PASEBA-1860 file (N, C-alpha, C; in nm, 3 decimals):
! residues 172
1> XXXXXXXX> 15.051/3.734/0.260/15.042/3.882/0.286/15.190/3.941/0.321 ~ 15.217/4.055/0.259/15.350/4.108/0.285/15.337/4.185/0.410 ~ 15.424/4.176/0.505/15.426/4.250/0.639/15.494/4.384/0.607 ~ 15.414/4.494/0.655/15.455/4.638/0.631/15.571/4.661/0.744 ~ 15.675/4.739/0.701/15.785/4.791/0.781/15.721/4.885/0.910 ~ 15.772/4.876/1.011/15.711/4.972/1.120/15.755/5.094/1.084 ~ 15.673/5.197/1.112/15.696/5.348/1.106/15.684/5.396/1.240 ~ 15.779/5.490/1.277/15.770/5.562/1.400/15.724/5.693/1.362
9> XXXXXXXX> 15.617/5.754/1.449/15.579/5.897/1.423/15.611/5.954/1.546 ~ 15.698/6.068/1.533/15.740/6.140/1.649/15.666/6.272/1.642 ~ 15.573/6.307/1.744/15.494/6.432/1.736/15.576/6.539/1.826 ~ 15.609/6.646/1.757/15.682/6.748/1.833/15.581/6.873/1.873 ~ 15.458/6.863/1.838/15.377/6.973/1.849/15.338/7.062/1.729 ~ 15.361/7.188/1.737/15.328/7.263/1.619/15.166/7.279/1.594 ~ 15.145/7.371/1.481/15.007/7.400/1.457/14.908/7.274/1.450 ~ 14.972/7.160/1.375/14.891/7.054/1.362/14.822/7.013/1.495
17> XXXXXXXX> 14.883/7.006/1.602/14.833/6.965/1.740/14.749/7.090/1.815 ~ 14.761/7.209/1.779/14.705/7.321/1.855/14.540/7.297/1.879 ~ 14.507/7.331/1.992/14.364/7.329/2.033/14.327/7.477/2.088 ~ 14.198/7.495/2.082/14.157/7.638/2.133/14.110/7.616/2.281 ~ 14.164/7.712/2.362/14.131/7.725/2.510/14.027/7.830/2.514 ~ 13.893/7.808/2.547/13.782/7.898/2.539/13.796/7.996/2.672 ~ 13.872/7.951/2.767/13.883/8.033/2.881/13.992/8.134/2.862 ~ 14.104/8.098/2.820/14.223/8.186/2.774/14.183/8.276/2.652
25> XXXXXXXX> 14.107/8.222/2.559/14.096/8.263/2.439/14.197/8.260/2.327 ~ 14.285/8.149/2.343/14.392/8.128/2.259/14.414/7.984/2.217 ~ 14.499/7.976/2.111/14.548/7.840/2.080/14.666/7.796/2.144 ~ 14.678/7.660/2.184/14.791/7.618/2.259/14.830/7.481/2.209 ~ 14.948/7.448/2.225/15.002/7.305/2.198/14.988/7.230/2.313 ~ 14.897/7.128/2.314/14.881/7.045/2.437/14.989/6.930/2.439 ~ 15.024/6.895/2.556/15.145/6.792/2.587/15.079/6.653/2.554 ~ 15.013/6.622/2.436/14.958/6.496/2.401/14.967/6.476/2.259
33> XXXXXXXX> 14.926/6.347/2.210/14.929/6.300/2.082/14.793/6.294/2.020 ~ 14.686/6.350/2.068/14.544/6.328/2.038/14.522/6.350/1.890 ~ 14.569/6.469/1.841/14.548/6.498/1.698/14.613/6.408/1.602 ~ 14.735/6.365/1.632/14.799/6.262/1.559/14.728/6.132/1.552 ~ 14.704/6.091/1.662/14.629/5.955/1.680/14.503/5.945/1.619 ~ 14.425/6.067/1.626/14.294/6.080/1.557/14.309/6.084/1.406 ~ 14.406/6.143/1.351/14.431/6.143/1.209/14.480/6.007/1.151 ~ 14.570/5.949/1.229/14.613/5.812/1.185/14.498/5.713/1.188
41> XXXXXXXX> 14.395/5.720/1.292/14.295/5.633/1.301/14.198/5.638/1.160 ~ 14.186/5.760/1.120/14.103/5.778/1.003/14.176/5.711/0.877 ~ 14.309/5.669/0.886/14.374/5.605/0.769/14.350/5.454/0.765 ~ 14.307/5.390/0.884/14.314/5.267/0.885/14.430/5.182/0.849 ~ 14.544/5.224/0.923/14.668/5.183/0.884/14.713/5.045/0.931 ~ 14.641/5.005/1.053/14.681/4.890/1.108/14.779/4.916/1.235 ~ 14.846/4.803/1.256/14.931/4.808/1.387/15.084/4.856/1.357 ~ 15.108/4.890/1.227/15.250/4.900/1.188/15.306/5.045/1.211
49> XXXXXXXX> 15.228/5.129/1.280/15.269/5.265/1.310/15.263/5.291/1.460 ~ 15.387/5.337/1.515/15.392/5.348/1.656/15.423/5.512/1.679 ~ 15.329/5.564/1.756/15.339/5.705/1.778/15.393/5.743/1.926 ~ 15.475/5.846/1.922/15.539/5.889/2.049/15.563/6.037/2.030 ~ 15.549/6.094/2.142/15.569/6.255/2.131/15.679/6.301/2.223 ~ 15.739/6.421/2.181/15.833/6.491/2.247/15.838/6.633/2.238 ~ 15.880/6.710/2.308/15.887/6.853/2.293/15.756/6.928/2.316 ~ 15.660/6.911/2.232/15.526/6.972/2.241/15.540/7.129/2.243
57> XXXXXXXX> 15.584/7.190/2.141/15.603/7.321/2.124/15.558/7.367/1.995 ~ 15.521/7.499/1.980/15.503/7.559/1.857/15.658/7.568/1.804 ~ 15.679/7.543/1.665/15.819/7.544/1.620/15.885/7.676/1.634 ~ 15.824/7.784/1.651/15.883/7.910/1.670/15.949/7.925/1.806 ~ 15.898/7.839/1.899/15.959/7.841/2.038/16.062/7.734/2.060 ~ 16.081/7.658/1.954/16.193/7.557/1.946/16.326/7.614/1.950 ~ 16.430/7.567/2.026/16.556/7.620/2.014/16.650/7.511/1.989 ~ 16.782/7.551/1.985/16.895/7.436/1.942/16.880/7.324/2.040
65> XXXXXXXX> 16.860/7.351/2.164/16.849/7.223/2.253/16.742/7.133/2.224 ~ 16.623/7.203/2.190/16.512/7.111/2.135/16.535/7.024/2.022 ~ 16.612/7.095/1.916/16.654/7.035/1.795/16.758/6.914/1.828 ~ 16.841/6.944/1.926/16.935/6.838/1.959/16.865/6.715/2.019 ~ 16.769/6.738/2.105/16.697/6.652/2.155/16.604/6.564/2.056 ~ 16.557/6.630/1.951/16.480/6.569/1.847/16.578/6.481/1.763 ~ 16.709/6.539/1.730/16.809/6.454/1.667/16.844/6.329/1.734 ~ 16.864/6.334/1.866/16.893/6.227/1.950/16.794/6.117/1.935
73> XXXXXXXX> 16.665/6.152/1.959/16.556/6.075/1.949/16.541/5.989/1.823 ~ 16.562/6.073/1.711/16.563/6.002/1.581/16.684/5.907/1.560 ~ 16.795/5.957/1.613/16.900/5.864/1.596/16.892/5.741/1.682 ~ 16.825/5.757/1.802/16.819/5.639/1.890/16.701/5.548/1.861 ~ 16.603/5.598/1.771/16.489/5.519/1.746/16.529/5.406/1.657 ~ 16.470/5.281/1.692/16.498/5.148/1.628/16.450/5.143/1.506 ~ 16.326/5.210/1.467/16.270/5.209/1.322/16.367/5.289/1.222 ~ 16.378/5.248/1.105/16.437/5.310/1.004/16.350/5.411/0.916
81> XXXXXXXX> 16.218/5.405/0.943/16.124/5.485/0.869/16.062/5.573/0.986 ~ 16.078/5.699/0.975/16.036/5.795/1.079/15.957/5.916/1.014 ~ 15.846/5.940/1.067/15.761/6.067/1.036/15.771/6.158/1.157 ~ 15.808/6.271/1.121/15.800/6.374/1.236/15.686/6.486/1.215 ~ 15.599/6.498/1.310/15.487/6.598/1.302/15.557/6.717/1.371 ~ 15.559/6.830/1.290/15.643/6.952/1.334/15.577/7.066/1.304 ~ 15.597/7.187/1.367/15.546/7.321/1.315/15.613/7.358/1.181 ~ 15.549/7.427/1.097/15.577/7.454/0.971/15.682/7.564/0.972
89> XXXXXXXX> 15.680/7.666/1.063/15.771/7.753/1.066/15.928/7.745/1.068 ~ 15.964/7.626/1.128/16.114/7.589/1.146/16.124/7.455/1.109 ~ 16.033/7.385/1.036/16.062/7.234/1.014/16.195/7.224/0.912 ~ 16.227/7.323/0.844/16.341/7.322/0.759/16.470/7.329/0.851 ~ 16.460/7.410/0.962/16.575/7.406/1.056/16.596/7.265/1.121 ~ 16.493/7.223/1.155/16.501/7.075/1.223/16.550/6.973/1.119 ~ 16.478/6.977/1.003/16.532/6.891/0.895/16.687/6.895/0.864 ~ 16.737/7.022/0.850/16.878/7.031/0.832/16.961/6.975/0.954
97> XXXXXXXX> 16.909/7.003/1.072/16.987/6.948/1.193/16.986/6.795/1.197 ~ 16.880/6.736/1.168/16.869/6.583/1.167/16.949/6.528/1.058 ~ 16.953/6.591/0.940/17.047/6.550/0.829/17.195/6.559/0.866 ~ 17.234/6.664/0.938/17.366/6.683/0.979/17.398/6.573/1.081 ~ 17.297/6.548/1.184/17.331/6.463/1.305/17.334/6.322/1.237 ~ 17.245/6.281/1.146/17.246/6.133/1.097/17.344/6.099/1.006 ~ 17.398/6.209/0.927/17.496/6.183/0.813/17.422/6.103/0.717 ~ 17.521/6.066/0.608/17.464/5.991/0.495/17.453/5.832/0.509
105> XXXXXXXX> 17.512/5.783/0.624/17.524/5.632/0.630/17.428/5.586/0.722 ~ 17.323/5.640/0.766/17.242/5.600/0.883/17.129/5.495/0.832 ~ 17.108/5.513/0.692/16.987/5.427/0.653/16.855/5.461/0.695 ~ 16.843/5.568/0.759/16.700/5.621/0.806/16.639/5.701/0.703 ~ 16.509/5.691/0.690/16.436/5.779/0.603/16.350/5.862/0.694 ~ 16.365/5.980/0.697/16.291/6.082/0.782/16.206/6.171/0.696 ~ 16.071/6.190/0.719/15.987/6.269/0.662/15.917/6.359/0.760 ~ 15.935/6.487/0.750/15.878/6.590/0.843/15.741/6.647/0.778
113> XXXXXXXX> 15.637/6.670/0.854/15.514/6.717/0.798/15.458/6.800/0.906 ~ 15.343/6.882/0.863/15.287/6.964/0.977/15.152/7.007/0.916 ~ 15.108/7.120/0.955/14.977/7.170/0.897/14.986/7.329/0.917 ~ 14.907/7.387/0.824/14.900/7.537/0.842/14.761/7.580/0.930 ~ 14.688/7.491/0.952/14.567/7.494/1.018/14.561/7.380/1.118 ~ 14.527/7.402/1.246/14.506/7.293/1.348/14.412/7.178/1.306 ~ 14.462/7.061/1.338/14.373/6.958/1.306/14.241/6.964/1.386 ~ 14.240/7.027/1.508/14.111/7.047/1.587/14.008/7.155/1.501
121> XXXXXXXX> 14.067/7.228/1.425/13.990/7.332/1.348/13.944/7.291/1.213 ~ 14.028/7.217/1.125/14.006/7.158/1.014/14.091/7.053/0.986 ~ 14.040/6.934/1.002/14.130/6.799/1.000/14.171/6.767/0.859 ~ 14.127/6.828/0.752/14.150/6.784/0.628/14.308/6.802/0.581 ~ 14.355/6.918/0.583/14.491/6.948/0.558/14.587/6.880/0.642 ~ 14.562/6.878/0.767/14.663/6.805/0.857/14.657/6.661/0.825 ~ 14.550/6.592/0.810/14.534/6.451/0.780/14.603/6.428/0.630 ~ 14.586/6.508/0.543/14.627/6.488/0.401/14.785/6.495/0.420
129> XXXXXXXX> 14.836/6.589/0.482/14.987/6.607/0.495/15.041/6.482/0.555 ~ 14.985/6.445/0.681/15.036/6.318/0.761/15.014/6.185/0.682 ~ 14.908/6.176/0.588/14.889/6.061/0.507/15.001/6.066/0.393 ~ 15.032/6.164/0.343/15.138/6.197/0.252/15.278/6.145/0.296 ~ 15.300/6.194/0.425/15.431/6.152/0.496/15.440/6.014/0.520 ~ 15.325/5.950/0.589/15.324/5.805/0.616/15.348/5.719/0.488 ~ 15.278/5.756/0.386/15.284/5.687/0.260/15.433/5.704/0.200 ~ 15.494/5.825/0.208/15.620/5.857/0.142/15.737/5.790/0.211
137> XXXXXXXX> 15.724/5.787/0.358/15.837/5.745/0.429/15.860/5.588/0.399 ~ 15.752/5.517/0.362/15.770/5.372/0.325/15.850/5.359/0.185 ~ 15.858/5.454/0.099/15.921/5.436/-0.033/16.032/5.522/-0.058 ~ 16.060/5.627/0.011/16.173/5.725/-0.015/16.315/5.650/0.017 ~ 16.420/5.687/-0.031/16.543/5.654/-0.007/16.583/5.703/0.121 ~ 16.676/5.650/0.187/16.726/5.716/0.310/16.766/5.862/0.293 ~ 16.722/5.948/0.399/16.746/6.089/0.392/16.633/6.162/0.455 ~ 16.640/6.284/0.442/16.553/6.381/0.519/16.457/6.455/0.415
145> XXXXXXXX> 16.338/6.448/0.435/16.245/6.488/0.336/16.136/6.573/0.410 ~ 16.064/6.663/0.332/15.942/6.729/0.391/15.813/6.688/0.294 ~ 15.701/6.670/0.360/15.586/6.627/0.294/15.484/6.731/0.322 ~ 15.447/6.822/0.239/15.342/6.930/0.259/15.279/6.954/0.127 ~ 15.147/6.976/0.140/15.056/7.020/0.024/15.091/6.940/-0.095 ~ 15.077/6.813/-0.087/15.073/6.721/-0.202/15.218/6.703/-0.264 ~ 15.334/6.749/-0.191/15.464/6.731/-0.245/15.545/6.656/-0.131 ~ 15.640/6.574/-0.168/15.736/6.515/-0.079/15.869/6.535/-0.151
153> XXXXXXXX> 15.956/6.605/-0.098/16.085/6.652/-0.156/16.195/6.643/-0.063 ~ 16.308/6.626/-0.101/16.425/6.638/-0.009/16.416/6.794/0.071 ~ 16.446/6.800/0.185/16.425/6.924/0.270/16.468/7.045/0.218 ~ 16.584/7.035/0.123/16.640/7.147/0.067/16.569/7.198/-0.048 ~ 16.474/7.118/-0.097/16.403/7.155/-0.219/16.254/7.202/-0.194 ~ 16.229/7.222/-0.087/16.081/7.273/-0.049/16.080/7.386/0.058 ~ 16.005/7.482/0.037/16.009/7.603/0.127/15.871/7.651/0.160 ~ 15.859/7.706/0.262/15.736/7.755/0.304/15.713/7.916/0.251
161> XXXXXXXX> 15.623/7.932/0.166/15.606/8.074/0.113/15.516/8.133/0.209 ~ 15.562/8.221/0.302/15.495/8.290/0.402/15.383/8.374/0.346 ~ 15.411/8.435/0.244/15.320/8.540/0.188/15.182/8.464/0.135 ~ 15.193/8.346/0.087/15.088/8.281/0.022/15.037/8.163/0.123 ~ 15.105/8.130/0.231/15.072/8.039/0.322/15.069/7.893/0.275 ~ 15.168/7.858/0.179/15.177/7.724/0.113/15.329/7.692/0.108 ~ 15.346/7.571/0.075/15.470/7.507/0.060/15.495/7.515/-0.088 ~ 15.621/7.544/-0.140/15.643/7.529/-0.269/15.778/7.470/-0.307
169> XXXX> 15.787/7.387/-0.419/15.926/7.338/-0.458/16.010/7.442/-0.508 ~ 16.137/7.432/-0.483/16.228/7.530/-0.516/16.327/7.435/-0.625 ~ 16.394/7.490/-0.716/16.478/7.427/-0.802/16.613/7.418/-0.736 ~ 16.688/7.316/-0.785/16.832/7.298/-0.727/16.919/7.396/-0.775
END
């Protein structure tokens, strides 16, 4: 049996993780990895995925200091295969920052993913995007990619269409 390479999943928060607070009447990003762990459990992936969280914010609330922290975590991570669960509104900014931070010689493959609807409300989209990212990170070349809505592309070739609420490929 071929042993699979370890994959690190870094959970930063975003819509993927949001839960409803019935007392306050709003959605919030909890400081935990529950949604990611539950989505991964449904994939029956085995023990080759390590989950850890950082930041735990809606991506619209992330700033340059948060992105610097994320870049440092990615750079310092022992694993060369990294999936980042991130809010969809600014994942492109974080992807670009990670690409600049790592440079072309790091040997790391990084795939960012997220969800338009919280896992706690409808697990299908969130789980599908995470499954795509976990699968893709095992096979893509070193670099920074985004996995959303059935596509896995270099981060500069995929964009969120805010009007339609979907991600789309863009030509070079």
